N, CA, C and O atoms as a Tinker XYZ file with bonds, in Angstrom:
   320  protein
     1  N      0.824000   -1.184000    0.000000    73     2
     2  CA     0.000000    0.000000    0.000000    64     1     3
     3  C      0.875000    1.258000    0.000000    63     2     4     5
     4  O      0.628000    2.186000   -0.770000    81     3
     5  N      1.870000    1.288000    0.839000    73     3     6
     6  CA     2.749000    2.453000    0.921000    64     5     7
     7  C      3.540000    2.610000   -0.382000    63     6     8     9
     8  O      3.769000    3.730000   -0.837000    81     7
     9  N      3.950000    1.506000   -0.972000    73     7    10
    10  CA     4.685000    1.561000   -2.237000    64     9    11
    11  C      3.852000    2.153000   -3.355000    63    10    12    13
    12  O      4.350000    2.956000   -4.144000    81    11
    13  N      2.596000    1.768000   -3.432000    73    11    14
    14  CA     1.706000    2.319000   -4.451000    64    13    15
    15  C      1.457000    3.807000   -4.209000    63    14    16    17
    16  O      1.397000    4.596000   -5.152000    81    15
    17  N      1.316000    4.178000   -2.954000    73    15    18
    18  CA     1.139000    5.592000   -2.624000    64    17    19
    19  C      2.375000    6.387000   -3.027000    63    18    20    21
    20  O      2.256000    7.499000   -3.543000    81    19
    21  N      3.551000    5.830000   -2.797000    73    19    22
    22  CA     4.795000    6.516000   -3.164000    64    21    23
    23  C      4.889000    6.698000   -4.677000    63    22    24    25
    24  O      5.338000    7.745000   -5.143000    81    23
    25  N      4.475000    5.702000   -5.442000    73    23    26
    26  CA     4.475000    5.840000   -6.898000    64    25    27
    27  C      3.525000    6.941000   -7.349000    63    26    28    29
    28  O      3.832000    7.687000   -8.278000    81    27
    29  N      2.378000    7.043000   -6.697000    73    27    30
    30  CA     1.438000    8.116000   -7.012000    64    29    31
    31  C      2.000000    9.484000   -6.712000    63    30    32    33
    32  O      1.769000   10.434000   -7.460000    81    31
    33  N      2.736000    9.589000   -5.624000    73    31    34
    34  CA     3.354000   10.861000   -5.249000    64    33    35
    35  C      4.411000   11.252000   -6.285000    63    34    36    37
    36  O      4.486000   12.414000   -6.686000    81    35
    37  N      5.214000   10.303000   -6.711000    73    35    38
    38  CA     6.237000   10.582000   -7.720000    64    37    39
    39  C      5.573000   11.029000   -9.025000    63    38    40    41
    40  O      6.048000   11.962000   -9.672000    81    39
    41  N      4.499000   10.380000   -9.408000    73    39    42
    42  CA     3.765000   10.742000  -10.623000    64    41    43
    43  C      3.228000   12.172000  -10.507000    63    42    44    45
    44  O      3.329000   12.956000  -11.450000    81    43
    45  N      2.658000   12.505000   -9.343000    73    43    46
    46  CA     2.142000   13.855000   -9.133000    64    45    47
    47  C      3.256000   14.897000   -9.150000    63    46    48    49
    48  O      3.063000   15.991000   -9.680000    81    47
    49  N      4.412000   14.578000   -8.582000    73    47    50
    50  CA     5.548000   15.513000   -8.584000    64    49    51
    51  C      6.004000   15.778000  -10.018000    63    50    52    53
    52  O      6.254000   16.926000  -10.387000    81    51
    53  N      6.113000   14.736000  -10.817000    73    51    54
    54  CA     6.510000   14.902000  -12.220000    64    53    55
    55  C      5.476000   15.748000  -12.963000    63    54    56    57
    56  O      5.836000   16.598000  -13.777000    81    55
    57  N      4.203000   15.515000  -12.684000    73    55    58
    58  CA     3.144000   16.298000  -13.309000    64    57    59
    59  C      3.203000   17.763000  -12.917000    63    58    60    61
    60  O      2.989000   18.637000  -13.758000    81    59
    61  N      3.489000   18.046000  -11.653000    73    59    62
    62  CA     3.614000   19.431000  -11.195000    64    61    63
    63  C      4.798000   20.130000  -11.854000    63    62    64    65
    64  O      4.689000   21.293000  -12.240000    81    63
    65  N      5.912000   19.444000  -11.986000    73    63    66
    66  CA     7.097000   20.022000  -12.623000    64    65    67
    67  C      6.785000   20.341000  -14.091000    63    66    68    69
    68  O      7.116000   21.424000  -14.573000    81    67
    69  N      6.156000   19.411000  -14.792000    73    67    70
    70  CA     5.815000   19.630000  -16.196000    64    69    71
    71  C      4.823000   20.774000  -16.352000    63    70    72    73
    72  O      4.963000   21.593000  -17.261000    81    71
    73  N      3.827000   20.841000  -15.483000    73    71    74
    74  CA     2.830000   21.912000  -15.550000    64    73    75
    75  C      3.469000   23.263000  -15.281000    63    74    76    77
    76  O      3.184000   24.233000  -15.983000    81    75
    77  N      4.326000   23.340000  -14.276000    73    75    78
    78  CA     4.998000   24.606000  -13.961000    64    77    79
    79  C      5.852000   25.064000  -15.129000    63    78    80    81
    80  O      5.877000   26.251000  -15.454000    81    79
    81  N      6.546000   24.140000  -15.756000    73    79    82
    82  CA     7.396000   24.479000  -16.895000    64    81    83
    83  C      6.563000   25.009000  -18.071000    63    82    84    85
    84  O      6.924000   26.015000  -18.682000    81    83
    85  N      5.457000   24.339000  -18.385000    73    83    86
    86  CA     4.612000   24.758000  -19.506000    64    85    87
    87  C      4.002000   26.135000  -19.264000    63    86    88    89
    88  O      3.956000   26.967000  -20.171000    81    87
    89  N      3.533000   26.374000  -18.041000    73    87    90
    90  CA     2.935000   27.674000  -17.723000    64    89    91
    91  C      3.997000   28.771000  -17.763000    63    90    92    93
    92  O      3.725000   29.869000  -18.249000    81    91
    93  N      5.187000   28.498000  -17.266000    73    91    94
    94  CA     6.263000   29.496000  -17.274000    64    93    95
    95  C      6.660000   29.860000  -18.697000    63    94    96    97
    96  O      6.861000   31.036000  -18.998000    81    95
    97  N      6.774000   28.877000  -19.572000    73    95    98
    98  CA     7.134000   29.148000  -20.964000    64    97    99
    99  C      6.044000   29.970000  -21.648000    63    98   100   101
   100  O      6.343000   30.920000  -22.372000    81    99
   101  N      4.789000   29.609000  -21.423000    73    99   102
   102  CA     3.681000   30.360000  -22.034000    64   101   103
   103  C      3.652000   31.796000  -21.520000    63   102   104   105
   104  O      3.463000   32.729000  -22.301000    81   103
   105  N      3.834000   31.978000  -20.225000    73   103   106
   106  CA     3.823000   33.330000  -19.655000    64   105   107
   107  C      5.001000   34.146000  -20.172000    63   106   108   109
   108  O      4.857000   35.344000  -20.415000    81   107
   109  N      6.154000   33.526000  -20.345000    73   107   110
   110  CA     7.332000   34.233000  -20.849000    64   109   111
   111  C      7.134000   34.675000  -22.295000    63   110   112   113
   112  O      7.697000   35.684000  -22.720000    81   111
   113  N      6.340000   33.928000  -23.047000    73   111   114
   114  CA     6.067000   34.283000  -24.446000    64   113   115
   115  C      4.912000   35.266000  -24.574000    63   114   116   117
   116  O      4.660000   35.792000  -25.659000    81   115
   117  N      4.206000   35.517000  -23.471000    73   115   118
   118  CA     3.063000   36.418000  -23.502000    64   117   119
   119  C      1.779000   35.732000  -23.926000    63   118   120   121
   120  O      0.787000   36.401000  -24.217000    81   119
   121  N      1.781000   34.416000  -23.964000    73   119   122
   122  CA     0.601000   33.643000  -24.350000    64   121   123
   123  C     -0.219000   33.307000  -23.105000    63   122   124   125
   124  O      0.270000   33.408000  -21.979000    81   123
   125  N     -1.453000   32.913000  -23.322000    73   123   126
   126  CA    -2.275000   32.497000  -22.175000    64   125   127
   127  C     -1.780000   31.142000  -21.688000    63   126   128   129
   128  O     -1.444000   30.278000  -22.498000    81   127
   129  N     -1.732000   30.946000  -20.374000    73   127   130
   130  CA    -1.213000   29.680000  -19.841000    64   129   131
   131  C     -2.167000   28.531000  -20.139000    63   130   132   133
   132  O     -3.384000   28.718000  -20.153000    81   131
   133  N     -1.618000   27.344000  -20.376000    73   131   134
   134  CA    -2.470000   26.182000  -20.615000    64   133   135
   135  C     -3.160000   25.764000  -19.319000    63   134   136   137
   136  O     -2.653000   26.039000  -18.232000    81   135
   137  N     -4.302000   25.110000  -19.423000    73   135   138
   138  CA    -4.955000   24.629000  -18.198000    64   137   139
   139  C     -4.123000   23.520000  -17.555000    63   138   140   141
   140  O     -3.605000   22.640000  -18.243000    81   139
   141  N     -4.005000   23.571000  -16.251000    73   139   142
   142  CA    -3.247000   22.557000  -15.523000    64   141   143
   143  C     -4.112000   21.989000  -14.403000    63   142   144   145
   144  O     -4.997000   22.661000  -13.873000    81   143
   145  N     -3.836000   20.756000  -14.064000    73   143   146
   146  CA    -4.548000   20.096000  -12.976000    64   145   147
   147  C     -3.771000   20.334000  -11.692000    63   146   148   149
   148  O     -2.820000   19.619000  -11.377000    81   147
   149  N     -4.202000   21.364000  -10.951000    73   147   150
   150  CA    -3.505000   21.737000   -9.720000    64   149   151
   151  C     -4.473000   22.460000   -8.806000    63   150   152   153
   152  O     -5.506000   22.967000   -9.245000    81   151
   153  N     -4.123000   22.502000   -7.520000    73   151   154
   154  CA    -4.940000   23.234000   -6.556000    64   153   155
   155  C     -4.647000   24.726000   -6.595000    63   154   156   157
   156  O     -5.534000   25.540000   -6.341000    81   155
   157  N     -3.408000   25.091000   -6.912000    73   155   158
   158  CA    -3.038000   26.500000   -6.979000    64   157   159
   159  C     -1.916000   26.683000   -7.987000    63   158   160   161
   160  O     -0.984000   25.881000   -8.048000    81   159
   161  N     -2.014000   27.749000   -8.779000    73   159   162
   162  CA    -0.962000   28.131000   -9.720000    64   161   163
   163  C     -0.683000   29.612000   -9.488000    63   162   164   165
   164  O     -1.572000   30.450000   -9.634000    81   163
   165  N      0.554000   29.925000   -9.128000    73   163   166
   166  CA     0.954000   31.307000   -8.866000    64   165   167
   167  C      1.955000   31.738000   -9.935000    63   166   168   169
   168  O      2.981000   31.089000  -10.137000    81   167
   169  N      1.643000   32.842000  -10.615000    73   167   170
   170  CA     2.528000   33.387000  -11.637000    64   169   171
   171  C      2.984000   34.755000  -11.169000    63   170   172   173
   172  O      2.165000   35.618000  -10.854000    81   171
   173  N      4.297000   34.951000  -11.124000    73   171   174
   174  CA     4.832000   36.255000  -10.741000    64   173   175
   175  C      5.920000   36.653000  -11.728000    63   174   176   177
   176  O      6.555000   35.804000  -12.354000    81   175
   177  N      6.121000   37.944000  -11.852000    73   175   178
   178  CA     7.110000   38.477000  -12.777000    64   177   179
   179  C      8.030000   39.418000  -12.016000    63   178   180   181
   180  O      7.579000   40.228000  -11.206000    81   179
   181  N      9.314000   39.301000  -12.284000    73   179   182
   182  CA    10.305000   40.171000  -11.667000    64   181   183
   183  C     11.289000   40.606000  -12.750000    63   182   184   185
   184  O     12.289000   39.937000  -13.009000    81   183
   185  N     10.986000   41.731000  -13.371000    73   183   186
   186  CA    11.851000   42.204000  -14.448000    64   185   187
   187  C     11.726000   41.335000  -15.680000    63   186   188   189
   188  O     10.654000   41.249000  -16.278000    81   187
   189  N     12.810000   40.692000  -16.062000    73   187   190
   190  CA    12.838000   39.858000  -17.262000    64   189   191
   191  C     12.649000   38.376000  -16.966000    63   190   192   193
   192  O     12.972000   37.530000  -17.799000    81   191
   193  N     12.131000   38.059000  -15.788000    73   191   194
   194  CA    11.975000   36.655000  -15.385000    64   193   195
   195  C     10.543000   36.411000  -14.922000    63   194   196   197
   196  O      9.961000   37.213000  -14.192000    81   195
   197  N      9.988000   35.277000  -15.367000    73   195   198
   198  CA     8.665000   34.825000  -14.927000    64   197   199
   199  C      8.865000   33.607000  -14.039000    63   198   200   201
   200  O      9.595000   32.681000  -14.390000    81   199
   201  N      8.210000   33.620000  -12.889000    73   199   202
   202  CA     8.317000   32.508000  -11.938000    64   201   203
   203  C      6.927000   31.914000  -11.725000    63   202   204   205
   204  O      5.968000   32.642000  -11.471000    81   203
   205  N      6.822000   30.591000  -11.828000    73   203   206
   206  CA     5.542000   29.896000  -11.672000    64   205   207
   207  C      5.692000   28.843000  -10.585000    63   206   208   209
   208  O      6.645000   28.063000  -10.580000    81   207
   209  N      4.727000   28.836000   -9.661000    73   207   210
   210  CA     4.681000   27.826000   -8.605000    64   209   211
   211  C      3.361000   27.078000   -8.747000    63   210   212   213
   212  O      2.290000   27.685000   -8.770000    81   211
   213  N      3.451000   25.754000   -8.842000    73   211   214
   214  CA     2.264000   24.895000   -8.948000    64   213   215
   215  C      2.183000   24.053000   -7.684000    63   214   216   217
   216  O      3.151000   23.402000   -7.293000    81   215
   217  N      1.005000   24.075000   -7.048000    73   215   218
   218  CA     0.797000   23.292000   -5.822000    64   217   219
   219  C     -0.370000   22.338000   -6.013000    63   218   220   221
   220  O     -1.399000   22.692000   -6.588000    81   219
   221  N     -0.188000   21.132000   -5.523000    73   219   222
   222  CA    -1.233000   20.119000   -5.564000    64   221   223
   223  C     -1.249000   19.389000   -4.222000    63   222   224   225
   224  O     -0.199000   18.989000   -3.719000    81   223
   225  N     -2.435000   19.215000   -3.644000    73   223   226
   226  CA    -2.556000   18.488000   -2.383000    64   225   227
   227  C     -2.779000   17.012000   -2.690000    63   226   228   229
   228  O     -3.617000   16.661000   -3.521000    81   227
   229  N     -2.041000   16.172000   -2.030000    73   227   230
   230  CA    -2.146000   14.722000   -2.218000    64   229   231
   231  C     -2.697000   14.120000   -0.936000    63   230   232   233
   232  O     -2.065000   14.208000    0.117000    81   231
   233  N     -3.864000   13.514000   -1.022000    73   231   234
   234  CA    -4.485000   12.842000    0.124000    64   233   235
   235  C     -4.242000   11.349000   -0.021000    63   234   236   237
   236  O     -4.574000   10.765000   -1.053000    81   235
   237  N     -3.672000   10.732000    0.988000    73   235   238
   238  CA    -3.290000    9.329000    0.900000    64   237   239
   239  C     -4.228000    8.403000    1.669000    63   238   240   241
   240  O     -3.820000    7.307000    2.055000    81   239
   241  N     -5.446000    8.808000    1.896000    73   239   242
   242  CA    -6.401000    7.943000    2.586000    64   241   243
   243  C     -6.113000    7.863000    4.071000    63   242   244   245
   244  O     -6.302000    8.837000    4.799000    81   243
   245  N     -5.651000    6.694000    4.525000    73   243   246
   246  CA    -5.404000    6.510000    5.955000    64   245   247
   247  C     -4.117000    7.199000    6.418000    63   246   248   249
   248  O     -3.952000    7.464000    7.609000    81   247
   249  N     -3.204000    7.491000    5.482000    73   247   250
   250  CA    -1.977000    8.197000    5.820000    64   249   251
   251  C     -2.227000    9.703000    5.732000    63   250   252   253
   252  O     -3.130000   10.133000    5.015000    81   251
   253  N     -1.453000   10.498000    6.439000    73   251   254
   254  CA    -1.661000   11.944000    6.357000    64   253   255
   255  C     -1.350000   12.469000    4.956000    63   254   256   257
   256  O     -0.422000   12.000000    4.298000    81   255
   257  N     -2.130000   13.437000    4.514000    73   255   258
   258  CA    -1.912000   14.047000    3.213000    64   257   259
   259  C     -0.831000   15.116000    3.285000    63   258   260   261
   260  O     -0.409000   15.512000    4.372000    81   259
   261  N     -0.385000   15.582000    2.121000    73   259   262
   262  CA     0.632000   16.623000    2.073000    64   261   263
   263  C      0.546000   17.338000    0.736000    63   262   264   265
   264  O     -0.142000   16.895000   -0.183000    81   263
   265  N      1.265000   18.459000    0.647000    73   263   266
   266  CA     1.278000   19.258000   -0.565000    64   265   267
   267  C      2.511000   18.942000   -1.400000    63   266   268   269
   268  O      3.602000   18.727000   -0.873000    81   267
   269  N      2.313000   18.921000   -2.706000    73   267   270
   270  CA     3.404000   18.756000   -3.661000    64   269   271
   271  C      3.560000   20.096000   -4.369000    63   270   272   273
   272  O      2.580000   20.664000   -4.851000    81   271
   273  N      4.781000   20.597000   -4.433000    73   271   274
   274  CA     5.040000   21.911000   -5.017000    64   273   275
   275  C      6.162000   21.809000   -6.036000    63   274   276   277
   276  O      7.154000   21.111000   -5.825000    81   275
   277  N      5.987000   22.523000   -7.153000    73   275   278
   278  CA     7.032000   22.609000   -8.171000    64   277   279
   279  C      7.140000   24.056000   -8.618000    63   278   280   281
   280  O      6.138000   24.767000   -8.704000    81   279
   281  N      8.361000   24.486000   -8.902000    73   279   282
   282  CA     8.623000   25.856000   -9.332000    64   281   283
   283  C      9.385000   25.829000  -10.651000    63   282   284   285
   284  O     10.284000   25.010000  -10.844000    81   283
   285  N      9.016000   26.732000  -11.554000    73   283   286
   286  CA     9.734000   26.881000  -12.820000    64   285   287
   287  C      9.966000   28.362000  -13.074000    63   286   288   289
   288  O      9.160000   29.209000  -12.688000    81   287
   289  N     11.075000   28.655000  -13.727000    73   287   290
   290  CA    11.449000   30.030000  -14.047000    64   289   291
   291  C     11.783000   30.086000  -15.534000    63   290   292   293
   292  O     12.422000   29.184000  -16.075000    81   291
   293  N     11.339000   31.166000  -16.187000    73   291   294
   294  CA    11.647000   31.354000  -17.603000    64   293   295
   295  C     11.950000   32.818000  -17.862000    63   294   296   297
   296  O     11.373000   33.705000  -17.233000    81   295
   297  N     12.856000   33.061000  -18.789000    73   295   298
   298  CA    13.196000   34.439000  -19.178000    64   297   299
   299  C     12.132000   34.956000  -20.139000    63   298   300   301
   300  O     11.703000   34.248000  -21.050000    81   299
   301  N     11.719000   36.192000  -19.925000    73   299   302
   302  CA    10.719000   36.824000  -20.784000    64   301   303
   303  C     11.335000   37.028000  -22.173000    63   302   304   305
   304  O     12.436000   37.562000  -22.305000    81   303
   305  N     10.604000   36.593000  -23.200000    73   303   306
   306  CA    11.100000   36.742000  -24.572000    64   305   307
   307  C     10.819000   38.149000  -25.071000    63   306   308   309
   308  O      9.750000   38.700000  -24.808000    81   307
   309  N     11.764000   38.732000  -25.785000    73   307   310
   310  CA    11.545000   40.090000  -26.301000    64   309   311
   311  C     10.444000   40.096000  -27.365000    63   310   312   313
   312  O     10.191000   39.087000  -28.023000    81   311
   313  N      9.796000   41.255000  -27.517000    73   311   314
   314  CA     8.771000   41.388000  -28.553000    64   313   315
   315  C      9.406000   41.301000  -29.926000    63   314   316   317
   316  O     10.498000   41.819000  -30.159000    81   315
   317  N      8.711000   40.646000  -30.818000    73   315   318
   318  CA     9.211000   40.490000  -32.199000    64   317   319
   319  C      8.871000   41.678000  -33.028000    63   318   320
   320  O      9.210000   41.723000  -34.210000    81   319
């Protein structure tokens, strides 16, 4: 049971990293971010850098739940 839960957590972590990366790239290009499966998506800009944090809560049934967080950063692309 714990092994299967751990595999699910790893899958969710990989998904959060991929989602954060996709949203950061879209925001850096000035495009609308793609929809992501997450509890919270935070997009912030600091000069020429876009930072995206994706959070997802993982409930493990009888075990205590926890949050999975991934962060991605992308440089803002200049206007063409």
